[in-house]
BAFI-3210 file (N, C-alpha, C; in Angstrom, 3 decimals, decimal comma, padded with zeros to 6 digits):
// residues 93
n [1|2|3|4|5|6|7|8|9|10|11|12|13|14|15|16|17|18|19|20|21|22|23|24|25|26|27|28|29|30|31|32|33|34|35|36|37|38|39|40|41|42|43|44|45|46|47|48|49|50|51|52|53|54|55|56|57|58|59|60|61|62|63|64|65|66|67|68|69|70|71|72|73|74|75|76|77|78|79|80|81|82|83|84|85|86|87|88|89|90|91|92|93]
n.u [006,144|009,539|012,330|015,388|017,594|019,676|022,382|023,991|026,233|026,187|028,442|030,199|032,506|032,324|029,658|028,618|029,553|028,079|025,455|025,599|026,149|023,797|021,932|022,849|022,596|019,847|018,994|020,119|018,938|015,746|014,143|015,229|014,019|011,820|012,507|012,479|014,528|015,579|016,961|019,037|020,269|022,754|023,624|021,536|019,401|019,934|018,723|017,762|019,935|020,422|021,128|022,144|024,812|027,487|030,236|031,341|030,165|028,804|026,275|024,356|021,245|018,972|015,935|016,992|019,346|022,729|023,957|025,968|028,849|030,712|034,250|037,261|039,041|037,877|037,142|035,144|034,081|034,129|032,366|030,060|029,620|029,116|026,768|025,115|024,977|023,620|021,155|020,274|020,052|017,991|015,950|015,496|014,778]
n.v [023,828|024,097|024,469|023,300|023,801|021,663|021,555|019,324|016,871|013,830|011,286|012,912|013,068|014,628|015,210|012,710|012,397|014,447|013,491|011,238|012,503|013,999|011,962|010,845|013,079|013,512|011,259|011,718|014,101|014,412|016,653|017,919|016,654|018,112|019,787|020,036|018,645|019,538|017,887|018,769|017,911|019,314|019,068|017,838|019,500|022,245|024,773|025,432|026,308|028,871|032,144|031,403|031,696|029,997|027,664|025,199|021,908|019,886|022,409|024,398|026,028|028,323|029,674|031,140|032,118|031,462|028,974|027,179|026,084|023,590|023,027|022,240|019,479|019,371|017,723|014,894|015,456|018,248|018,917|017,762|019,313|021,829|021,283|020,563|023,059|024,507|023,163|023,713|026,491|026,760|025,529|027,279|029,576]
n.w [007,030|007,891|005,675|004,431|001,750|000,060|-001,882|-004,008|-005,477|-007,245|-006,393|-005,072|-002,515|-000,193|-000,084|000,430|003,012|004,197|003,950|005,600|008,046|008,427|008,765|011,198|012,908|012,876|014,225|016,724|017,560|017,559|017,054|014,880|012,822|012,185|010,220|006,821|004,310|001,281|-001,220|-003,781|-006,743|-008,403|-011,097|-012,310|-011,925|-012,890|-013,167|-010,682|-009,313|-010,006|-009,073|-006,646|-004,476|-004,513|-004,727|-004,089|-003,211|-000,586|-000,283|001,843|002,153|003,636|003,201|001,053|002,119|002,475|004,498|004,796|003,090|001,803|001,992|000,237|001,532|004,034|007,065|008,140|010,670|010,766|008,666|009,691|012,014|010,895|009,515|011,645|012,920|010,949|010,890|013,499|013,332|011,400|012,788|014,882|013,572]
ca.u [007,351|010,788|013,042|016,743|017,957|021,028|022,883|024,994|026,544|026,424|029,855|030,991|032,775|031,858|028,199|028,387|029,747|026,949|024,286|025,817|026,021|022,392|021,298|023,231|022,051|018,407|018,824|020,514|018,024|014,512|013,583|015,714|013,084|010,831|013,055|012,578|015,760|015,360|018,222|019,030|021,465|022,909|023,771|020,235|018,453|020,762|017,924|017,571|021,152|020,451|021,024|022,772|026,224|028,333|031,084|031,542|029,050|027,437|025,972|023,045|020,583|017,681|015,230|017,900|020,574|023,693|024,377|027,174|029,425|031,881|035,536|038,134|039,851|037,182|036,950|033,765|033,679|033,882|031,127|028,969|029,372|028,485|025,397|024,408|024,720|022,583|019,895|019,884|019,636|016,684|014,990|015,220|014,326]
ca.v [023,180|024,750|023,664|023,598|023,304|021,134|021,321|018,261|016,150|012,395|010,946|013,859|012,451|015,508|015,053|011,441|012,691|015,266|012,608|010,439|013,388|014,333|010,782|010,756|014,211|013,286|010,259|012,311|015,175|014,240|017,959|018,250|016,059|019,127|020,553|019,285|018,889|019,347|017,520|019,235|017,481|020,500|018,781|017,390|020,606|023,457|025,991|025,733|026,906|030,272|033,094|030,869|032,051|028,942|027,000|023,817|021,173|020,318|023,761|024,458|027,325|028,445|030,842|031,884|032,488|030,361|028,659|026,352|025,630|022,759|023,458|021,091|019,003|019,340|016,409|014,531|016,149|019,644|018,933|017,436|020,462|022,884|020,858|020,699|024,486|024,910|022,616|024,484|027,805|026,613|025,167|028,472|030,702]
ca.w [007,522|007,527|004,678|003,985|000,421|000,076|-003,226|-003,966|-006,715|-007,099|-006,442|-004,288|-001,210|000,880|-000,048|001,120|004,437|004,636|004,076|006,803|009,201|008,603|009,354|012,615|013,643|013,026|015,287|018,000|017,934|016,785|016,678|013,538|011,875|011,830|009,107|005,566|003,563|-000,162|-001,860|-005,167|-007,483|-009,241|-012,527|-012,803|-011,815|-012,900|-013,040|-009,262|-008,767|-010,415|-007,971|-005,434|-004,435|-003,972|-005,699|-003,653|-002,615|-000,374|000,179|002,494|002,154|004,309|002,673|000,187|002,821|002,550|005,855|004,772|001,824|002,088|001,446|000,005|002,642|005,315|007,674|008,442|011,884|010,413|007,893|010,617|012,885|010,091|009,241|012,915|013,121|009,989|011,375|014,687|012,849|010,764|013,827|015,690|012,721]
c.u [008,565|011,559|014,442|016,879|019,412|021,427|024,031|025,249|026,713|027,924|030,757|031,244|032,317|030,344|027,813|028,538|028,582|025,715|024,399|025,602|024,562|021,646|021,596|022,587|020,543|018,133|019,113|019,528|016,767|013,867|014,047|014,799|011,974|011,270|013,147|013,906|015,483|016,723|018,138|020,349|021,699|023,071|022,458|019,192|019,205|019,971|017,746|018,813|021,250|020,238|021,627|024,270|027,012|029,154|031,201|030,242|029,611|027,373|024,544|022,523|019,279|017,071|016,172|019,212|021,498|024,140|025,684|027,556|030,693|033,123|036,419|038,958|039,135|036,970|035,460|033,260|033,347|032,575|029,940|028,621|028,707|027,020|024,553|024,038|023,621|021,219|019,390|019,381|018,218|015,610|014,552|014,668|012,823]
c.v [023,956|023,840|024,203|023,069|022,873|020,803|020,323|017,735|014,672|012,152|011,879|013,257|013,315|015,421|013,745|011,650|013,506|014,401|011,759|011,293|013,735|013,157|010,650|011,859|014,067|012,250|010,853|013,366|015,083|015,562|018,376|017,663|017,003|019,955|019,644|019,631|018,535|019,126|017,882|018,843|018,528|020,208|018,312|018,506|021,947|024,752|026,397|026,352|028,392|031,175|032,607|031,118|030,951|028,343|025,513|023,214|020,225|021,769|023,766|025,884|027,229|029,762|031,751|032,296|031,278|030,198|027,882|026,024|024,856|023,352|022,233|020,761|018,951|017,908|016,147|015,328|017,612|019,780|018,722|018,631|021,608|022,529|020,956|022,157|024,984|024,398|023,377|025,866|027,724|026,306|026,388|029,633|030,834]
c.w [007,025|006,580|004,428|002,567|000,486|-001,357|-003,136|-005,373|-006,384|-007,203|-005,656|-002,904|-000,033|001,026|000,637|002,624|004,986|004,856|005,348|008,055|009,468|009,235|010,833|013,443|013,851|014,106|016,656|018,487|017,070|016,358|015,289|012,461|011,461|010,628|007,883|004,905|002,109|-000,808|-003,335|-005,813|-008,565|-010,731|-013,146|-012,781|-011,808|-012,752|-011,583|-008,619|-009,103|-009,211|-006,663|-005,512|-003,732|-005,103|-005,381|-003,108|-001,568|000,088|000,694|002,507|002,947|003,861|001,883|000,825|002,919|003,998|005,881|003,343|002,166|001,422|001,259|001,240|003,984|005,783|007,870|009,644|011,606|009,640|008,809|011,498|012,128|009,795|010,510|013,157|012,180|010,425|012,595|014,279|012,271|011,802|014,628|014,891|012,726]
res [x|x|x|x|x|x|x|x|x|x|x|x|x|x|x|x|x|x|x|x|x|x|x|x|x|x|x|x|x|x|x|x|x|x|x|x|x|x|x|x|x|x|x|x|x|x|x|x|x|x|x|x|x|x|x|x|x|x|x|x|x|x|x|x|x|x|x|x|x|x|x|x|x|x|x|x|x|x|x|x|x|x|x|x|x|x|x|x|x|x|x|x|x]
***
């Protein structure tokens, strides 16, 4: 099964938006359900962040390649579109 790694932090408002967007996108496109999403809370599993080039969360990686890194001030719609693009990329890879 294909897998995305999603680095996040508890209490991060952008991560909450990402979780909501993923739920909606999975309902809209059942094919996205073929992609496993490994949620990695970076403060609880810091060893898993080694070698990952990102500063902000949520950040999405597919096979070590960064597909998305949230930026301060991004709207829900922007986050959702980036996550949709990452899911489509992983699906087609």
